[in-house]
Structure formats: structure tokens, C-alpha cells
VOGU-3710 file (C-alpha; in Angstrom, 3 decimals, decimal comma):
1> meskrivltg> -14,182/-11,391/-37,419  -15,565/-11,822/-34,574  -17,120/-9,589/-32,419  -15,629/-8,967/-29,055  -16,933/-5,340/-26,991  -16,618/-5,214/-23,477  -18,514/-2,524/-21,061  -15,804/-1,366/-18,031  -17,580/0,610/-15,307  -16,399/1,841/-11,568
11> ggtlghvtph> -15,947/4,985/-10,218  -15,487/7,332/-7,078  -11,722/6,321/-6,130  -8,978/5,623/-7,862  -9,073/2,311/-6,171  -12,229/1,407/-8,332  -10,184/3,048/-11,865  -6,458/1,293/-11,508  -7,777/-2,020/-12,008  -9,605/-1,217/-14,912
21> malipvlker> -6,376/1,076/-16,372  -4,512/-3,203/-15,879  -6,685/-4,564/-18,028  -6,950/-1,922/-21,026  -4,044/-2,696/-22,542  -4,480/-5,871/-22,390  -8,009/-5,855/-23,962  -6,723/-3,680/-26,570  -3,828/-6,471/-27,415  -6,940/-8,632/-28,176
31> gyeihyigts> -8,759/-6,981/-30,024  -12,090/-5,361/-27,890  -13,476/-2,308/-28,619  -13,723/-0,422/-25,135  -16,030/1,224/-23,557  -16,261/2,841/-20,328  -19,319/4,253/-18,316  -18,813/6,460/-15,511  -19,691/9,739/-14,044  -19,426/12,928/-15,367
41> tgmeadkirs> -17,162/14,717/-13,220  -15,552/11,741/-10,897  -12,155/10,385/-10,599  -12,548/7,738/-13,484  -13,507/10,440/-16,278  -10,265/12,410/-16,419  -8,284/9,193/-15,675  -10,086/6,824/-18,243  -10,585/9,907/-21,007  -6,909/10,271/-20,985
51> ipgityhavk> -6,760/6,626/-22,616  -6,649/6,978/-26,362  -9,101/4,548/-27,805  -11,451/4,400/-24,923  -14,878/5,331/-25,865  -16,328/6,762/-22,358  -19,898/7,254/-21,790  -20,985/9,297/-18,673  -24,418/8,213/-16,516  -26,311/10,342/-13,829
61> tgklrryfdw> -25,471/8,324/-10,685  -26,432/9,266/-7,193  -23,906/8,266/-3,877  -25,059/5,168/-1,920  -24,723/6,653/1,691  -24,829/4,497/5,078  -25,717/7,953/6,837  -28,169/10,652/7,361  -27,825/13,378/3,909  -30,707/14,734/2,702
71> qnfidpfrvl> -29,006/14,182/-0,811  -30,201/10,775/0,170  -33,753/11,968/-1,004  -32,532/12,759/-4,105  -30,112/10,163/-4,884  -32,720/7,584/-5,430  -34,045/9,289/-8,240  -30,363/9,900/-9,701  -29,677/6,355/-9,703  -33,147/5,183/-11,200
81> agafqsahlm> -32,088/7,977/-14,004  -28,860/6,069/-14,056  -30,413/2,780/-14,421  -32,196/3,514/-17,500  -29,594/5,812/-19,151  -27,731/2,176/-18,719  -29,888/0,001/-19,934  -30,124/1,981/-23,305  -26,242/2,236/-23,455  -26,403/-1,392/-23,126
91> gklrpnvvfs> -28,932/-1,778/-25,722  -27,413/0,272/-27,935  -23,914/-0,680/-27,498  -24,516/-4,467/-27,000  -21,421/-5,425/-25,592  -20,657/-9,143/-25,612  -19,733/-8,821/-21,634  -19,746/-5,922/-18,919  -16,373/-5,970/-16,103  -17,436/-4,162/-13,105
101> kggfvavpvv> -14,997/-2,791/-10,383  -17,700/-1,278/-7,668  -18,625/2,306/-7,039  -21,980/3,748/-6,989  -21,958/4,024/-11,096  -21,416/0,340/-11,329  -24,569/-0,260/-9,996  -27,323/0,941/-12,625  -24,459/-0,534/-15,503  -24,849/-3,935/-13,861
111> fgawlhhipv> -28,484/-3,545/-13,527  -28,905/-2,667/-17,380  -26,850/-5,112/-18,568  -28,339/-7,961/-16,314  -32,023/-6,423/-18,461  -30,494/-7,017/-21,775  -29,158/-10,924/-20,743  -25,464/-9,568/-21,017  -22,538/-11,045/-18,938  -21,281/-9,464/-16,036
121> lchesdltpg> -17,758/-9,906/-14,007  -17,728/-7,512/-10,647  -14,848/-7,298/-8,790  -14,606/-6,474/-4,971  -11,048/-4,942/-3,444  -11,609/-5,115/0,142  -12,290/-7,598/2,530  -16,081/-7,181/2,885  -18,221/-6,456/0,114  -18,881/-3,396/-0,311
131> lanklckpfa> -22,482/-1,696/-1,103  -22,379/-1,377/-4,652  -21,285/-5,360/-5,233  -23,431/-6,549/-2,394  -26,391/-4,782/-4,957  -25,076/-5,955/-7,791  -24,573/-9,620/-6,647  -28,176/-10,545/-7,666  -27,169/-9,465/-11,431  -23,877/-10,763/-11,841
141> trmvttfpec> -23,048/-13,819/-13,727  -19,331/-14,192/-11,837  -17,860/-11,977/-9,078  -13,694/-11,888/-8,324  -12,222/-10,904/-5,269  -8,833/-9,893/-3,421  -9,423/-11,814/-0,161  -10,597/-15,312/1,160  -13,117/-13,645/3,266  -14,786/-11,618/0,659
151> aealgkkaev> -15,028/-14,644/-1,901  -16,788/-16,902/0,753  -18,676/-14,125/2,289  -19,908/-13,698/-1,367  -21,135/-17,643/-2,080  -21,148/-20,075/-5,179  -20,599/-16,788/-7,784  -17,123/-15,792/-6,325  -13,408/-16,518/-6,734  -10,340/-15,320/-4,555
161> vgtplrpdlf> -8,210/-14,074/-7,844  -6,270/-11,021/-6,584  -6,607/-7,810/-8,411  -5,334/-6,463/-11,854  -2,069/-4,920/-11,546  -0,705/-2,652/-14,120  2,740/-4,003/-15,439  4,753/-1,500/-15,263  4,305/-1,807/-11,589  7,369/-4,604/-12,067
171> sgkrenglki> 9,522/-2,562/-14,547  11,523/-0,591/-11,909  15,088/-0,083/-11,971  16,485/0,167/-7,782  19,316/2,661/-9,591  16,671/5,134/-10,466  14,772/5,327/-7,597  17,950/5,812/-5,393  18,695/8,867/-7,766  15,271/10,362/-7,360
181> agftgekpvl> 15,839/10,419/-3,447  19,512/11,160/-3,589  20,154/8,329/-1,984  23,382/6,280/-2,134  22,117/2,915/-1,151  24,305/1,531/1,281  21,619/1,788/3,706  18,154/0,288/3,578  15,675/2,528/2,232  12,124/2,969/3,883
191> lmmggssgaq> 9,184/4,352/1,943  6,287/5,746/3,411  2,869/5,114/0,889  -0,411/5,981/1,160  0,643/10,409/2,021  -2,781/11,849/0,565  -4,945/14,383/2,958  -5,943/11,206/4,886  -2,478/10,235/5,774  -1,695/13,709/7,812
201> avnkalreav> -1,195/11,437/11,311  0,639/8,815/9,566  2,763/11,773/8,258  3,272/13,471/11,417  4,061/10,269/13,346  6,792/9,473/10,723  8,833/12,524/10,986  8,701/12,385/14,612  10,202/9,512/13,861  13,167/10,923/11,389
211> pdltrdfdil> 15,938/11,213/14,120  15,675/7,499/15,482  14,519/5,784/12,180  17,841/7,264/9,681  20,382/6,167/12,572  19,487/3,440/9,914  17,307/4,049/7,260  17,453/6,498/4,300  13,916/7,331/4,236  11,971/8,530/1,224
221> hlcgrgnldp> 8,632/9,836/2,249  5,828/10,589/-0,242  3,698/12,993/2,005  0,720/14,141/-0,270  0,475/17,207/-2,263  0,096/20,392/0,019  2,068/18,219/2,964  5,735/19,109/2,276  7,367/20,181/5,562  9,499/23,409/5,206
231> gmegtqgytq> 11,160/22,393/8,577  12,574/18,833/7,481  14,163/20,000/3,936  17,732/19,640/4,014  17,548/16,646/7,042  20,533/14,115/5,986  18,803/10,492/5,165  14,995/11,982/4,694  13,543/13,210/1,323  10,388/14,174/1,415
241> iefldkelpd> 8,108/14,502/-1,694  4,860/15,579/-2,713  3,821/13,227/-5,420  5,131/10,707/-7,923  3,721/9,267/-11,221  5,708/7,267/-13,787  8,254/7,154/-11,930  7,012/5,103/-9,065  7,754/1,648/-10,507  11,613/2,621/-9,927
251> vfacadlvls> 10,582/4,174/-6,122  9,089/0,656/-5,407  11,896/-1,007/-6,474  14,629/1,097/-4,729  12,487/0,541/-1,052  13,183/-2,086/1,271  10,595/-1,646/3,628  7,126/-0,421/3,141  5,148/2,042/5,752  1,600/2,415/4,290
261> ragsnalmef> -2,003/3,013/4,726  -3,810/-0,268/3,910  -6,068/0,154/0,859  -6,357/-3,205/-1,004  -4,905/-2,305/-4,339  -1,748/-0,973/-2,607  -1,564/-4,277/-0,586  -1,949/-5,932/-3,660  0,864/-4,192/-5,054  3,416/-4,101/-2,265
271> qaldkplllv> 2,489/-8,033/-1,542  3,331/-8,674/-5,668  6,567/-7,238/-5,422  7,247/-8,898/-2,314  8,072/-5,935/0,398  8,387/-6,070/4,018  5,381/-4,054/5,035  3,830/-2,152/8,107  0,826/-1,254/7,710  -1,423/2,130/9,634
281> pypkgasrgd> -5,309/1,233/8,526  -7,308/3,945/8,084  -9,356/4,365/11,434  -12,901/3,110/11,499  -15,255/6,511/12,100  -13,406/8,043/9,163  -14,469/4,985/7,056  -16,064/2,292/6,982  -13,517/0,173/8,586  -12,675/-1,567/5,422
291> qilnaqsmqr> -8,980/-0,952/5,757  -8,532/-1,957/9,409  -9,931/-5,579/8,099  -7,942/-5,718/5,279  -4,480/-5,236/7,478  -5,853/-7,888/9,521  -6,660/-10,466/7,003  -3,095/-9,826/5,521  -1,319/-9,637/9,138  -3,233/-13,326/10,400
301> rglcnvllqe> -2,139/-14,962/7,036  1,556/-13,922/8,532  2,048/-11,171/5,269  2,553/-8,178/7,281  2,734/-6,456/10,366  -0,110/-3,571/11,682  0,042/-0,733/13,850  -3,304/1,220/14,965  -3,370/4,279/14,726  -4,644/5,047/18,196
311> dmtgntlsra> -1,893/3,251/19,100  1,078/5,518/16,920  3,497/7,488/18,062  6,921/8,908/16,857  8,667/6,166/19,431  5,788/3,144/18,615  6,146/3,556/14,961  9,914/3,638/15,199  9,781/0,257/16,641  7,156/-1,524/14,851
321> lretwemrgq> 9,335/-0,167/11,337  12,015/-2,122/13,258  10,553/-5,160/14,454  9,047/-5,386/10,531  12,443/-5,059/9,232  13,617/-7,371/11,908  10,752/-10,067/10,369  11,780/-9,315/6,532  12,532/-13,001/6,141  9,286/-14,428/7,819
331> lreavrkapp> 7,116/-11,805/5,986  9,288/-12,465/2,181  8,732/-16,171/2,801  5,008/-16,345/3,812  4,614/-14,327/0,975  6,203/-16,425/-1,355  3,438/-19,054/-0,183  0,388/-16,957/-0,775  -1,719/-16,956/-3,819  -0,595/-14,473/-6,510
341> adgtkrvlei> -1,559/-10,992/-5,503  -1,792/-9,830/-9,438  -5,137/-11,157/-10,258  -4,926/-9,668/-14,461  -4,168/-13,178/-15,807  -7,014/-14,788/-14,324  -9,776/-12,586/-14,682  -8,712/-12,195/-18,635  -9,813/-15,644/-18,324  -13,386/-15,304/-16,764
351> ieeirk> -14,050/-12,910/-18,984  -12,998/-14,968/-21,718  -14,959/-17,580/-20,225  -18,522/-15,587/-19,678  -18,919/-13,457/-22,873  -21,120/-13,874/-25,245
//
């Protein structure tokens, strides 16, 4: 029987893990033996270890920082140790192919694969290549991207495919989402996503806009753990929930308009679901500015509207949401003409093309 062994790698943020979770069920169906190389304590460790049938390997790693930190003097040695660990694992596992989602843990894994002549496919989610993928590029066989601008920047090895999206994303039922929110469905539903610690400014502005917006919308506000506002409880047409997981497809199905940060995975999900979208990207200075670039690219192609955080108040947010709602037909037409947001099929095709 033909050997089919794949190593997946990537970590640091949820965005480096969720595309793997979309691919894993299909890889299992196709008979792959799946190994994952990540950190011992990163977000990917708990997520991937909870999936049956995956062998998880933890390696040492250092963070690739663009700013001064004393850890910068120590971390190169951790990266070097991780490279030796990864090279040893590649020699031991001898996978047919490696799929990397980036993040600092991926660099030693990709380098270790290259040392053993194992083909590597790297995926970059953001509009500009992250530092990890820039370092991985010389050792990668192929590279795939979410944004066309990124594919152009990475050169001949790169192809724009979208992002692998989990199949259950498309299985939601509107009536279940309305029940979760406690809405009748008589008004359009505005869904606010991205309510983690990085969305405090959006949470605040949305709550200021609630009296105006609830005249025409029911609002389901996913505000993030620890971010409930007791003073808003019982407000007619407004429901706040800290966090949802398995219920998300149903909530997406009931949403008529979406307000979100501009992480690339979320953007591809909402594009694939054909949702009119207003983005408030995470501001530069709080990040490397990738969300602003992601949002601007989508806006240039007519796929969303954008409101910068520095221009956001309760009033400007309310106005921008209403404008987006008025443009919903135009936005959906642009989405229908755009390349597919779901890159699952093409990523799997390339894995088959390059594997030994």
C-alpha cells in the first residue's frame, strides 16, 4: 500500500491553526498518517492534541520579533535547537510532504524538511508575507496565498488560492441562530465578531451606537470573554454573548450584516458566506499593520467597507454600518465575481502534486 504521511506545522495564533483543522478531516479520509509539529505551550498544542488520530511533536522555538527585547539574544539559540530537533524528526518520520501555515515554529520545521529533500507547501494568510514565511521561502517547494498582492510579492513559487475553511462553516441553520440570539427574524441581524481583548474599542463604539442601530437591526454582539456589560443586559434588540464555538455556523447563518476586525481567516469565512461586511482593522502600532492592508485590499476590490479605528465613534460606526447595509447588493455582486475564498480544494491538489 502506498505510504501517505504528512507533517503539518504552524503556530503562535489561532489563524495559524484553523486552516489545518479544515484540512485534517479530508487528509484522514484520503488515508494520510498525520503528524503535527508545534510548540509545547502554544495555542496549537491544545487545539491539535484534542483531535483524535494526530501525532503531536513539540519542538523548541524562539519568537521572531521585529522590536528590541532581551529575549532576542536568547531566542536564536532556541531556533537553532528547534532546527536540529525538526531535522531529526524529518529524518525519523520521512513524511511525503510538509504543509506549513507560518508562525515562528514553522521556520525550523521547513528548514529541517529541506535538509532531507522533503517537499514543503507554505501558506501565507495576510496581504504581505510574514517574517516566518519570508525566511521559509528559499526552502519551500511551493507557496500559496490568500491575497493576490502576496502571491505577486512572493514570486514564481506562489499562487493565490484563498484559505482552507472548515466544512461545518456552511452547515448552519438560520432558525437555530435566531434562537441562540433570542430574535424573531423580523429585523435584519447585525453580527459583531472579533470581540477578544483586541476589540475593546469596537465593543465600546458598538454599545454607544445600540440605541440608534436597534431601531432597524437586531444586534448579536460576540464581545469576548470577560467583556460582558451588565448595564446592557435586557436591552431590546441587543444580545451580548462572550464566546461561541460549535454554534458559530448557526449564528453566521442568521447574520444579515457583519461587523468585524480584519484577520484574514475571518475575512475569507465571511466572503465565502457572502455576508455584507464592515471592517474595523486592528490599528498599526498595536500590530504589524497586516489587518489594515487586508481590509484595504478587500475594499479596493469592492468586497467590503472599511472604517479605521481612529475615525470610529458611536455615530461614525452607526453611519458606516447603515451605508454598508444600503450597499449590500453591490457588495454581494463583487463577492460573486471574486476568486473563491475557500482554498481547501486547491491546497489539497497541490499537496498531491508535490508529495514524494
